[in-house]
C-alpha positions in Angstrom: 3.0 -14.4 16.9 1.4 -15.7 13.7 -0.4 -12.4 13.1 2.9 -10.5 13.6 4.8 -12.8 11.2 2.1 -12.6 8.5 2.3 -8.8 8.7 6.0 -8.6 8.1 6.0 -9.3 4.3 3.9 -6.3 3.6 6.8 -4.1 4.9 9.3 -5.5 2.4 8.4 -3.4 -0.7 9.2 -0.3 1.4 12.3 -1.6 3.2 14.1 -3.5 0.4 14.8 -0.3 -1.6 16.1 1.3 1.6 18.3 -1.7 2.3 19.6 -1.8 -1.3 20.6 1.9 -1.3 22.2 1.7 2.1 24.2 -1.4 1.2 25.5 0.2 -2.0 26.4 3.4 -0.2 28.2 1.7 2.7 30.0 -0.7 0.4 31.3 2.1 -1.9 32.3 4.4 0.9 34.2 1.6 2.6 36.0 0.6 -0.7 37.0 4.3 -1.2 38.0 4.9 2.4 40.3 1.8 2.4 41.7 2.9 -1.0 40.5 -0.4 -2.5 39.4 1.6 -5.6 43.0 2.7 -6.2 44.1 -1.0 -6.4 41.0 -2.0 -8.5 41.5 0.8 -11.1 45.3 0.2 -11.2 44.6 -3.4 -12.2 42.7 -2.3 -15.3 39.1 -2.6 -14.1 37.2 0.6 -15.1 34.5 2.4 -13.1 32.0 1.5 -15.9 32.2 -2.1 -14.8 31.3 -1.2 -11.3 28.5 0.9 -12.5 26.8 -1.9 -14.5 27.5 -4.4 -11.7 25.6 -2.2 -9.2 22.8 -1.5 -11.7 22.5 -5.3 -11.9 22.2 -5.5 -8.1 19.4 -2.9 -8.2 17.6 -4.8 -11.0 17.9 -8.1 -9.0 16.4 -6.4 -5.9 13.6 -4.9 -8.1 12.7 -8.3 -9.4 12.8 -9.8 -5.9 10.4 -7.0 -4.7 8.1 -7.7 -7.7 8.0 -11.4 -6.7 7.2 -10.5 -3.1 4.4 -8.1 -4.2 2.8 -10.7 -6.5 3.1 -13.9 -4.4 4.3 -13.6 -0.8 2.3 -10.5 0.3 -1.1 -11.8 -1.1 -0.5 -15.2 0.5 0.6 -13.8 3.9 -2.3 -11.4 4.0 -4.7 -14.2 3.2 -3.2 -16.3 6.0 -3.4 -13.2 8.3 -7.2 -12.8 7.7 -7.7 -16.6 8.3 -5.9 -16.4 11.7 -7.8 -13.2 12.4 -11.1 -14.8 11.5 -10.3 -17.8 13.8 -9.6 -15.4 16.7 -12.9 -13.5 16.0 -14.9 -16.8 16.1 -13.6 -17.5 19.6 -14.2 -14.0 20.7 -17.5 -12.5 22.1 -16.8 -9.2 20.4 -16.5 -8.7 16.7 -14.4 -5.6 15.8 -15.0 -3.7 12.6 -12.2 -1.6 11.1 -12.6 1.6 9.2 -11.9 1.3 5.5 -12.6 -2.5 5.3 -15.6 -4.2 3.8 -17.0 -6.7 6.3 -19.5 -9.3 5.2 -21.9 -10.7 7.8 -24.3 -13.3 6.4 -26.0 -11.5 3.6 -25.0 -7.9 4.6 -22.0 -5.9 3.6 -20.8 -3.3 6.1 -18.4 -0.4 5.3 -17.5 2.4 7.7 -15.3 5.4 6.6 -14.2 6.6 10.0 -14.3 5.1 13.5 -13.5 7.0 16.7 -14.4 4.8 19.7 -18.2 4.2 19.4 -18.7 7.2 17.1 -18.9 6.4 13.3 -18.8 8.6 10.2 -19.8 7.5 6.7 -21.7 4.2 7.3 -22.8 2.0 4.4 -24.9 -1.1 4.9 -25.8 -3.3 1.9 -28.3 -6.1 2.1 -29.9 -7.7 -1.0 -32.4 -5.1 -2.4 -31.8 -2.6 0.3 -28.9 -0.2 1.1 -28.6 2.1 4.1 -26.4 5.2 4.1 -25.8 7.4 7.1 -23.5 10.4 7.7 -22.8 9.5 11.3 -23.9 7.2 14.1 -22.8 5.0 17.0 -22.0 1.4 17.4 -22.8 -0.9 20.4 -21.2 -4.3 20.6 -22.8 -7.4 22.2 -21.6 -11.0 22.3 -23.5 -12.1 19.1 -25.0 -8.8 17.9 -24.1 -5.4 16.9 -26.4 -2.3 17.1 -25.9 0.6 14.8 -27.7 3.8 15.9 -27.6 5.8 12.7 -28.3 9.5 12.2 -29.0 11.7 9.1 -29.2 9.1 6.4 -31.2 7.5 3.6 -32.6 4.0 2.9 -32.6 2.9 -0.7 -34.8 -0.1 -1.6 -36.0 -1.8 -4.7 -39.6 -3.1 -4.9 -39.5 -6.9 -4.9 -42.8 -7.1 -6.8 -41.7 -4.6 -9.4 -38.0 -4.1 -10.0 -38.6 -0.8 -11.9 -39.9 0.8 -8.7 -37.4 2.5 -6.4 -38.1 3.7 -2.9 -36.0 6.4 -1.1 -36.6 7.1 2.6 -34.8 9.8 4.5 -34.4 9.5 8.3 -33.0 11.4 11.2 -32.4 8.4 13.4 -32.5 4.7 12.5 -31.4 1.6 14.3 -30.0 -1.5 12.6 -29.4 -4.8 14.4 -26.7 -7.0 12.9 -26.9 -10.6 14.2 -23.5 -12.5 13.9 -24.9 -15.7 15.2 -23.3 -18.1 17.6 -20.1 -18.6 15.5 -19.7 -14.9 14.6 -20.1 -15.9 10.9 -18.3 -13.1 9.0 -15.7 -12.6 6.4 -13.5 -9.7 5.4 -13.2 -8.9 1.7 -9.8 -8.5 0.2 -8.6 -5.0 0.3 -7.0 -3.3 -2.8 -3.7 -3.3 -0.9 -3.8 -7.1 -0.8 -4.5 -7.6 -4.5 -2.0 -8.6 -7.1 -1.5 -6.3 -10.2 -3.6 -8.8 -12.3 -6.4 -8.6 -9.7 -6.2 -4.8 -9.7 -6.5 -4.7 -13.5 -9.5 -6.9 -13.4 -11.1 -4.7 -10.7 -10.4 -1.6 -12.8 -12.3 -3.2 -15.8 -15.2 -4.1 -13.5 -15.3 -0.6 -12.1 -15.3 0.9 -15.6 -18.1 -1.4 -16.7 -20.1 -0.3 -13.6 -19.2 3.4 -14.2 -17.5 3.6 -10.8 -14.5 5.8 -10.1 -11.3 3.8 -10.7 -8.9 6.4 -9.2 -8.1 4.5 -5.9 -7.5 1.3 -7.9 -5.2 3.0 -10.4 -3.2 4.7 -7.7 -2.6 1.3 -5.9 -1.9 -0.4 -9.2 0.8 2.0 -10.3 2.2 2.2 -6.8 2.7 -1.6 -6.9 4.5 -1.2 -10.2 6.7 1.7 -9.2 7.9 0.8 -5.7 10.0 -2.2 -6.8 11.9 0.0 -9.3 12.8 2.4 -6.5 15.7 0.0 -5.9 17.3 0.9 -9.3 16.5 4.6 -8.9 18.2 4.8 -5.5 21.2 2.7 -6.6 21.8 5.3 -9.4 22.1 8.0 -6.8 24.0 5.7 -4.4 26.7 5.0 -7.0 27.6 8.7 -7.5 27.3 9.6 -3.8 29.4 6.6 -2.7 32.2 7.6 -5.1 32.0 11.3 -4.1 31.9 11.0 -0.3 35.3 11.6 1.3 34.5 10.3 4.7 34.4 6.5 5.3 32.4 4.5 7.7 28.9 3.4 8.3 27.8 6.5 10.1 28.2 8.9 7.2 26.6 6.4 4.7 23.7 5.7 7.1 23.1 9.5 7.6 23.0 10.1 3.8 20.8 7.1 3.3 18.2 8.4 5.9 18.1 11.8 4.2 17.7 10.5 0.6 15.3 7.8 1.5 13.2 10.3 3.5 13.2 12.6 0.5 12.2 9.8 -1.9 9.2 8.7 0.3 8.2 12.3 0.8 8.1 12.6 -3.0 6.1 9.4 -3.2 3.5 10.7 -0.7 3.3 14.1 -2.4 2.7 12.4 -5.8 0.0 10.2 -4.3 -1.8 13.2 -2.9 -1.6 15.0 -6.2 -3.0 11.9 -7.9 -5.8 11.7 -5.4 -6.6 15.4 -6.0 -6.6 14.6 -9.8 -3.8 17.0 -10.5 -1.6 14.2 -11.9 -2.7 11.1 -13.7 -1.7 8.0 -11.6 0.2 6.5 -14.6 2.6 9.5 -14.5 2.3 10.7 -10.9 3.3 7.4 -9.2 6.3 7.1 -11.5 7.4 10.7 -10.9 9.5 10.0 -7.7 11.5 7.3 -9.6 12.0 9.6 -12.6 13.3 12.5 -10.4 15.6 10.2 -8.3 16.9 8.3 -11.3 17.4 11.5 -13.3 19.4 13.0 -10.3 21.5 9.8 -10.2 22.3 9.9 -13.9 23.1 13.6 -13.8 25.5 13.1 -10.9 27.1 10.1 -12.7 27.6 12.0 -16.0 28.9 15.1 -14.1 31.5 12.9 -12.3 32.6 11.3 -15.5 33.1 14.6 -17.1 
């Protein structure tokens, strides 16, 4: 139950924009369907007042999403890993997930892909030695884990002379990782769990070490752009809500599903283009918001004209 509850906050940056857009659309279609707008406009309140009121709602939800991104999600993820770690200490089997750095005593373990016992892209770092393998298999035991590696290399620095570097290629190699009686291990914070400040600091560290910063930049700009999806979707929702002739929740929900699906499809496409280095993350991750907001402004201006 605790793990489930600590996982929930990470879904909010995706669901709050959907909820905001759906709420605005349902509210406007209901007001129009019940002819409330006729009474409102007859009393001297202009449509512009409604426009800025709803923009304020979108801005408020954006600020709320930013606060969740920067405080609630890092805290809940930290608590999640603490509970997860406590479970592992009581378990006889220590699972390793693909895409996560796992620290066991003085060794860092990273695996790109896991399919049952079969592994792809295995990285094992330990003090002056690093082991890389294209593929391998993993065998779990109560306090140990065996990695049968294939087609890899061992990189080692000479302890007596740091200027000397040894490279050994192997066809097969076995590494035994001893977790000890208490399964002493820790999971490093993923980039998805970092705040924007932590991501900026990591970008600087990567640049100093001459490591590719693209994954960090994509995640950084994604954290910045997702909250403002609330405003972008509200801009479209205002014009759509005033234009729809049918009232009721079903029509509004149907339009919400279509537009939100289109927005997140644009978001995924932009992320892929950034990963392929077709677009710079600073522009690519903002592109869905720019397109959706531009469409909303165009619809609003067209309606006013």
